[in-house]
C-alpha positions in Angstrom: 14.6 -74.5 36.2 15.6 -76.3 38.4 13.5 -75.2 41.8 11.6 -72.5 39.9 10.5 -75.2 37.0 11.5 -72.0 34.4 8.3 -70.2 35.2 8.9 -66.6 33.9 6.2 -65.3 35.5 7.4 -66.5 39.0 11.1 -65.3 38.5 9.7 -61.9 37.8 7.2 -61.9 40.9 10.1 -63.5 43.2 13.1 -61.4 42.0 11.5 -57.9 41.4 9.9 -57.6 44.7 12.8 -58.3 47.2 15.2 -55.8 48.8 19.1 -56.4 48.8 19.4 -58.2 51.8 16.6 -61.0 50.6 18.4 -61.1 47.4 21.2 -62.1 49.3 19.5 -64.5 51.4 17.8 -66.2 48.2 20.8 -66.8 46.6 22.5 -68.1 49.3 19.5 -70.7 50.3 19.1 -71.7 46.5 23.3 -72.5 46.4 22.6 -74.2 49.7 19.5 -76.4 48.9 20.2 -76.8 45.1 23.5 -77.1 45.3 23.4 -74.9 42.2 24.3 -71.4 41.4 21.5 -69.2 40.8 23.2 -67.1 38.2 24.5 -69.4 36.4 21.1 -71.6 36.1 19.2 -67.8 35.3 21.8 -67.9 32.6 21.5 -71.2 31.4 17.4 -71.2 31.2 16.9 -67.3 29.8 18.1 -65.4 27.4 18.5 -61.5 26.0 17.6 -58.6 27.7 15.3 -60.7 30.4 18.3 -62.7 31.2 20.1 -59.6 31.7 17.6 -58.2 33.8 17.0 -61.2 36.1 20.9 -61.7 36.3 21.4 -57.8 37.6 18.4 -58.6 40.4 19.8 -62.0 41.5 23.3 -60.3 41.7 21.7 -57.3 43.9 23.2 -53.6 44.0 26.9 -54.1 45.0 28.0 -56.9 42.7 26.1 -55.8 40.2 27.8 -52.5 40.2 31.2 -54.3 40.2 30.2 -56.5 37.2 28.7 -53.1 35.2 32.2 -51.9 35.8 34.2 -54.5 34.9 31.8 -55.2 31.4 32.3 -51.2 31.0 36.6 -51.6 30.8 36.9 -54.7 28.8 37.1 -54.9 25.5 37.4 -52.2 23.3 36.1 -48.5 23.9 35.1 -47.4 27.5 31.2 -47.6 28.3 31.3 -44.2 29.8 28.0 -43.8 30.5 28.1 -47.0 32.6 31.2 -45.6 34.7 29.1 -42.7 35.4 26.2 -44.3 36.4 28.3 -46.7 38.4 30.6 -44.2 40.3 29.3 -40.8 40.0 27.3 -38.9 42.8 27.6 -41.6 45.4 28.6 -41.3 49.0 32.0 -42.4 50.6 30.6 -45.5 52.2 29.3 -46.5 48.7 32.5 -46.0 46.9 34.6 -47.9 49.4 32.0 -50.6 49.0 32.4 -50.9 45.5 36.0 -50.8 45.6 36.4 -53.6 48.0 33.9 -55.7 46.2 35.7 -55.1 43.0 39.2 -56.3 44.6 37.4 -59.0 46.1 35.4 -60.3 43.1 37.9 -59.4 40.6 41.5 -59.7 42.6 42.1 -56.2 40.8 42.2 -52.9 42.2 39.5 -50.7 40.7 41.9 -47.6 40.4 44.1 -49.2 38.3 41.4 -50.4 35.6 39.8 -47.0 35.6 43.3 -45.2 34.9 44.2 -48.1 32.6 41.1 -47.1 30.6 40.7 -43.1 30.5 43.2 -40.7 30.3 44.5 -37.2 31.0 42.0 -34.8 33.1 39.6 -37.0 32.6 41.3 -40.0 34.5 42.3 -37.3 37.0 38.7 -36.3 37.8 37.9 -40.3 38.2 40.8 -40.5 40.3 39.2 -37.9 42.9 36.0 -39.7 42.8 37.4 -42.7 43.6 39.2 -41.1 46.3 36.1 -40.9 48.0 36.6 -37.7 50.1 33.1 -36.5 49.7 31.9 -34.4 52.4 29.1 -36.3 54.3 25.6 -35.9 53.9 25.3 -34.7 57.5 28.1 -31.8 56.5 26.1 -28.3 56.7 26.1 -25.8 54.5 28.1 -23.0 55.6 27.4 -19.5 53.6 31.0 -18.5 53.5 32.4 -21.8 51.6 29.1 -21.9 49.3 30.6 -18.2 48.5 34.0 -19.2 48.2 33.4 -22.4 45.8 31.0 -20.5 43.6 33.6 -17.8 43.3 36.4 -20.3 42.6 33.7 -21.9 40.3 33.6 -18.3 38.1 37.2 -18.2 38.4 38.1 -21.4 37.1 35.9 -21.1 34.1 34.1 -17.6 32.9 36.3 -15.3 34.7 39.6 -16.5 32.9 40.9 -17.1 29.6 40.8 -21.0 29.5 39.6 -23.4 32.0 41.2 -24.8 35.0 39.1 -28.2 34.6 40.3 -29.9 38.0 38.9 -27.0 39.9 35.9 -27.7 38.9 36.1 -31.1 39.0 37.4 -30.9 42.5 34.5 -28.9 44.0 32.1 -31.1 42.2 33.7 -34.3 43.5 34.3 -33.4 47.0 31.0 -31.5 48.3 27.9 -33.0 49.3 24.6 -32.7 47.5 23.3 -30.2 49.6 26.4 -28.2 49.4 26.3 -28.4 45.6 22.8 -27.5 45.1 23.7 -24.5 47.6 26.6 -23.5 45.1 24.7 -24.0 42.0 22.0 -21.8 43.5 24.6 -18.9 44.9 26.3 -19.3 40.9 22.9 -18.3 39.3 22.1 -15.7 41.8 26.1 -13.8 41.4 26.7 -14.7 37.8 23.3 -14.5 36.0 24.1 -17.7 34.3 23.4 -21.5 35.7 26.3 -23.7 36.3 24.7 -26.4 34.1 25.2 -23.6 31.4 28.9 -22.9 32.3 30.0 -26.8 31.9 28.1 -27.0 28.7 30.3 -24.1 27.1 33.5 -24.7 28.9 33.8 -28.8 28.8 33.3 -31.2 26.0 33.1 -35.2 25.8 33.6 -37.2 28.6 34.7 -34.7 31.1 31.5 -32.6 30.2 29.2 -35.6 30.8 30.7 -36.4 34.0 30.2 -33.0 35.6 26.8 -32.4 34.2 26.0 -36.0 35.7 27.1 -35.0 39.1 25.4 -31.6 38.9 22.0 -32.8 38.0 22.5 -35.7 40.5 22.9 -33.2 43.7 20.3 -30.4 42.1 17.4 -32.9 41.8 18.0 -36.9 42.0 14.6 -38.0 41.2 14.4 -35.5 37.8 18.0 -36.7 36.9 17.3 -40.3 36.9 13.9 -39.8 34.8 16.2 -38.3 32.1 18.7 -41.0 32.1 15.8 -43.5 31.9 14.3 -41.5 28.5 18.2 -41.3 27.3 18.1 -45.1 27.6 14.8 -45.5 25.5 15.1 -42.1 23.1 16.5 -42.0 19.5 17.1 -44.9 17.0 16.8 -47.9 19.1 16.5 -48.4 22.7 19.6 -48.9 24.5 19.0 -52.2 26.4 22.3 -52.2 28.5 21.4 -49.2 30.0 17.9 -49.6 30.4 17.7 -52.6 32.2 20.7 -51.3 34.5 19.3 -48.0 35.6 15.9 -49.8 36.3 17.1 -52.0 38.6 19.4 -49.8 40.2 16.9 -47.5 40.9 14.2 -50.1 41.3 15.8 -51.3 45.0 13.8 -48.4 46.6 10.2 -48.5 46.4 9.7 -45.1 47.1 12.8 -44.0 45.1 11.4 -45.6 41.9 7.9 -44.0 42.8 9.8 -40.6 43.0 11.5 -41.3 39.5 8.1 -42.1 38.2 6.5 -38.5 39.3 9.7 -36.8 38.0 9.6 -38.7 34.4 5.6 -37.6 34.2 6.2 -34.3 35.1 9.1 -33.8 32.4 7.7 -35.7 29.8 4.1 -35.5 30.1 3.8 -39.5 29.8 3.7 -42.2 32.1 7.0 -44.1 32.5 5.3 -47.5 32.1 3.6 -46.9 28.7 7.1 -45.7 27.8 8.5 -48.6 28.6 6.0 -50.8 26.9 6.7 -48.9 23.6 10.2 -49.8 23.8 10.1 -53.6 25.1 8.2 -56.9 24.6 7.4 -60.2 26.1 8.9 -61.1 29.4 11.7 -58.3 29.3 8.6 -55.9 29.4 7.2 -57.5 32.1 10.0 -57.6 34.3 11.0 -53.8 34.0 7.4 -53.1 34.5 7.3 -55.0 38.0 10.9 -53.5 38.8 9.0 -49.8 38.8 6.2 -51.7 40.8 3.6 -52.0 38.1 1.5 -55.2 38.5 2.0 -57.5 35.9 
């Protein structure tokens, strides 16, 4: 590759170790010095899931997120897991940045595309999410509010015939992580059943998956992401699309990926690196291992 000489090891070393700001700087410098587009060159000089990983890294987290959203909603069927991965459990600042970048890159409103892709109550759930109305992380956990939310969740699910889905969606989409953790604990204490069990019993399909994502992400972010990595590798055939996007998303913060690795080992009693080695090969394997902090 011009400027790198299609040296795969150099590409892995350079792109897997940079933070988002450095990635943007490299992309801009490449364009200025080479008078070429880095992402276009990566696409023409590499292939397969190795290419997908390099492109995801070269885009940086925000630009890659909006491309994942567009791909998830293009063509037949919606890649619901990709929508969940990008949009759920995000801060208001993240959500507003994603909406702004989506508009800038694709000249379309993200809300309109999501509305066109989802239907009925799941659509309404994601409209609440896109509204970016979560309590900020600095907002306190107030005992009276937690009690009320736990009671409201009970009244919307186990405490009635039928389920008030939008009440549950609203609470889990507008509280911050600390508040959701407190609500989950309070629910278990009060009603002797976990909120996770209640969601599993009362919901199904994409809405169930989305609510469980929001709950697990708040209760134990690292363990949740460890299980999402396993989900991408478990069963027949590795879901490479999810594996690449998840590894790249979690790798941007080195301390973060170390905690995800620790959670993975705790849950599955095996090393994440050895698990990835068993599912991938060649430059693709080396790239993912570099992203999780292995020397390759």
